[in-house]
C-alpha positions in Angstrom: 126.6 107.2 139.2 128.3 105.5 136.0 126.8 104.3 133.2 125.6 100.5 133.6 125.1 97.8 130.7 122.5 95.2 130.4 123.2 92.4 128.8 120.4 90.0 127.9 118.5 93.0 128.0 115.7 92.0 125.9 115.2 88.9 127.7 113.2 87.5 130.3 114.9 89.0 133.1 116.7 92.0 131.2 114.0 93.5 129.7 112.6 94.4 133.3 116.1 95.0 134.7 116.5 97.8 132.2 113.3 99.3 132.5 113.6 99.7 136.3 117.1 101.5 135.9 115.8 103.6 133.6 112.7 104.3 135.3 115.0 106.1 138.4 116.9 108.0 136.3 119.8 105.9 135.8 122.0 106.0 132.7 121.5 102.7 131.2 123.0 100.7 127.9 121.2 97.8 126.7 122.7 95.0 124.5 121.5 93.5 121.9 122.1 91.9 118.8 120.4 93.2 116.8 119.2 96.8 117.9 116.4 97.6 115.1 114.1 94.9 116.7 114.7 95.3 120.3 111.4 96.8 121.7 112.2 98.0 124.9 109.8 100.1 126.9 110.2 101.9 130.3 106.4 101.4 132.6 105.8 101.7 136.1 105.0 98.0 137.9 104.4 96.9 140.9 108.2 96.2 141.7 110.7 98.4 142.8 114.8 98.9 143.0 114.7 98.8 147.1 115.9 101.3 149.5 118.3 102.5 147.7 117.4 106.2 147.9 116.6 106.3 144.2 113.1 106.2 144.6 110.6 103.5 144.2 109.8 102.8 140.8 106.2 102.8 139.9 104.9 104.9 143.1 104.7 108.4 142.6 106.6 110.4 139.8 110.4 109.3 139.3 113.0 110.4 136.3 112.9 108.4 133.3 116.4 108.4 132.2 117.2 107.5 128.2 118.0 103.6 127.0 120.7 103.3 124.6 120.8 100.3 122.9 123.9 99.6 121.0 124.7 96.1 118.8 127.1 94.0 120.4 127.0 90.4 121.1 128.7 88.4 124.3 130.0 85.5 122.2 131.6 87.2 119.7 133.8 89.7 122.6 135.5 91.8 119.6 132.2 93.2 118.9 131.5 94.8 122.4 133.9 97.8 122.8 131.0 100.4 121.7 128.6 98.7 124.4 131.6 98.3 127.0 132.9 102.8 126.3 132.6 104.7 129.4 130.8 101.9 131.4 130.9 101.6 135.4 128.9 97.9 135.9 128.1 95.4 133.9 124.8 92.9 134.2 125.8 89.7 133.1 123.9 87.0 131.6 126.2 84.0 129.8 124.0 83.6 126.6 125.0 79.7 126.3 124.6 76.4 127.9 128.4 76.0 127.8 131.4 78.7 129.2 133.0 78.2 125.9 134.2 81.8 125.4 133.2 83.8 128.3 137.0 83.8 129.3 137.6 86.1 126.6 134.2 88.2 127.2 134.5 88.5 131.1 138.6 90.0 130.1 137.0 92.0 127.5 134.9 93.7 130.4 137.3 93.6 132.6 139.2 96.0 130.8 136.7 98.4 131.3 134.1 97.9 134.1 134.9 97.7 137.7 132.1 95.6 138.6 129.9 93.1 137.4 126.7 91.6 138.5 126.4 87.7 137.2 122.9 85.8 136.8 124.3 82.3 137.7 122.5 79.9 139.1 121.4 77.3 142.3 123.9 74.7 142.3 126.9 76.9 140.8 128.9 76.5 143.9 129.3 72.9 142.9 132.3 71.9 140.2 130.5 70.1 137.2 128.3 73.2 135.0 128.9 76.2 132.9 127.8 78.5 135.6 130.1 77.1 137.7 133.0 77.9 135.8 131.3 81.5 134.6 131.6 81.9 137.7 135.3 81.1 138.1 135.7 83.1 135.2 134.5 86.3 137.1 136.3 85.9 140.5 139.5 85.8 138.7 139.0 89.1 136.2 140.0 91.6 138.9 136.5 93.0 138.5 134.2 93.6 141.4 131.7 91.4 141.9 128.1 89.7 143.2 126.3 86.8 142.0 122.5 85.9 141.9 121.8 82.3 142.3 117.9 82.5 141.1 116.3 78.7 141.9 113.9 77.7 138.9 112.7 80.6 136.7 108.3 80.7 136.9 108.5 81.8 133.4 110.1 78.3 132.3 106.4 77.1 132.6 105.5 79.1 130.0 106.1 75.7 127.8 103.4 74.6 128.7 101.0 77.0 127.0 99.9 75.3 124.2 99.4 72.0 126.9 97.0 74.4 129.2 95.0 75.6 126.4 94.4 71.5 125.7 93.6 71.1 129.1 96.5 68.2 130.1 100.1 69.3 131.0 102.4 65.9 130.5 105.7 66.6 131.6 107.7 64.0 133.8 108.0 63.8 138.0 105.0 65.8 138.5 105.9 65.8 142.7 109.0 67.5 142.5 108.5 70.6 144.7 109.4 73.5 143.0 110.2 77.5 144.9 110.1 79.5 141.3 110.6 82.4 141.6 109.3 85.6 139.4 111.6 87.2 137.0 110.7 90.8 138.0 112.2 89.6 141.4 115.8 88.4 139.9 115.0 92.1 138.0 114.1 94.2 141.2 117.6 92.4 142.7 119.8 93.0 140.5 118.8 96.9 140.0 119.0 97.3 143.9 122.5 95.1 143.4 124.0 97.6 140.6 122.9 100.5 142.6 123.9 100.3 146.4 127.1 99.4 148.2 127.7 96.3 150.2 126.9 93.5 147.9 131.0 92.9 146.3 132.0 89.2 146.7 128.2 88.4 147.8 126.6 85.3 146.4 122.7 86.0 146.7 120.3 82.7 146.7 117.0 83.8 145.2 113.6 82.0 145.3 110.1 82.3 145.3 108.1 82.3 148.7 107.3 79.0 148.5 106.9 75.4 147.1 104.6 73.9 144.6 105.1 70.8 143.2 105.4 71.0 139.4 101.3 69.6 139.3 100.0 72.2 141.7 101.9 74.8 139.6 99.7 73.4 136.6 96.2 73.9 139.0 96.9 77.2 139.6 97.5 77.9 136.5 94.4 76.6 135.3 92.4 78.3 138.4 94.1 81.9 137.2 92.8 81.6 133.8 89.2 80.2 134.4 90.6 76.8 132.7 90.2 73.1 134.1 94.2 71.8 133.5 95.0 67.9 135.1 98.7 67.0 135.2 99.4 63.3 133.0 102.8 62.0 134.7 105.0 61.4 131.7 108.0 58.9 131.7 111.3 60.5 131.8 112.3 58.5 128.8 109.7 60.0 127.0 111.3 63.9 128.3 114.4 62.8 127.0 113.9 62.4 123.5 111.2 65.9 123.4 114.1 67.7 125.3 116.9 66.7 123.5 114.8 67.5 120.1 113.5 70.6 121.7 117.0 72.0 123.2 120.1 70.2 121.4 122.6 69.7 124.6 122.1 66.2 125.5 124.3 66.9 128.4 122.2 69.9 129.5 118.7 67.6 129.4 120.1 65.4 131.7 121.4 67.7 133.6 117.6 69.0 134.0 116.0 65.2 134.5 118.7 64.8 137.6 118.1 67.9 139.1 113.7 67.4 138.3 113.9 63.8 140.2 115.9 65.1 142.8 113.0 67.8 143.6 110.8 64.9 144.2 112.4 63.6 147.6 113.9 67.2 148.4 112.1 69.8 147.7 114.2 73.0 146.0 115.5 75.6 149.2 113.1 78.4 150.1 114.8 81.5 151.1 113.7 85.1 152.0 116.7 86.7 150.4 114.2 88.9 148.2 112.6 89.9 150.9 115.8 90.8 153.2 117.2 93.0 150.2 113.9 94.6 148.6 112.0 94.8 151.7 109.2 93.8 150.3 108.4 89.4 150.2 109.1 88.4 147.3 106.1 87.5 144.7 104.1 84.1 144.4 103.8 81.7 141.6 100.1 82.9 141.4 101.1 86.4 141.0 103.4 85.3 138.2 100.5 83.0 136.4 98.5 86.1 136.5 101.0 88.3 135.3 101.3 86.0 132.2 97.5 84.8 131.8 97.2 86.2 128.7 99.8 83.9 127.7 97.9 80.9 128.2 95.0 82.2 126.7 
């Protein structure tokens, strides 16, 4: 199997992709804007790459491959030549809220690699968002491709950490029902797809195994960390002001608010894709909270 380049390698998902591939003894290259600050580690854990014939991660001895960290910036395609040299497959996470510049970057990837596994999002099949545009560019690039379209990331609830410590989470749409997914599950699916055949042209919708409202998520976090935490409904207007200041992209804020509102009356979908691909159930939100309990303490 050829060299695999992991972009977003220091992020919530990418670091687990790197770890799982390296633990399987594969030839991994990690892309980082600042290699000197990239704290990547290879360790064992409860999730494996899946039934691909190279040994499950975290169960018994496995080969530990070297992780080569290379400087590069996806928004500066001219910087990618060293990272793409001799690469067969790419795990691609586009780092922007817009698709500006993605065409040039994907063209650079297509000049070296044979296939790409793109971390996209649910809703990417509908026009009007940057995920849809990036997928369109990948489709026309000539690369073999697989799209991963996860539901909401459980790790995004770390944005409530300060409020959890204070015992009250103020946020809009407490009745919005989400099927949040553990970042380790996204990484495990990515690693499985990168290392096995039969996924070309597939778009996988990945979710957690259950739906919880946002208010229920807060309750679960409180139970796991041993602290009583209550939900306090925030108006969309207050949230809009707060998130615009935080994210700096008003269009993305509006999209997020519309999405959360829609999950009040039409709960987020739940799929069994993680279990079908990995041969084990997706990790629950309670498991995610336990894994991150220290972040809320």
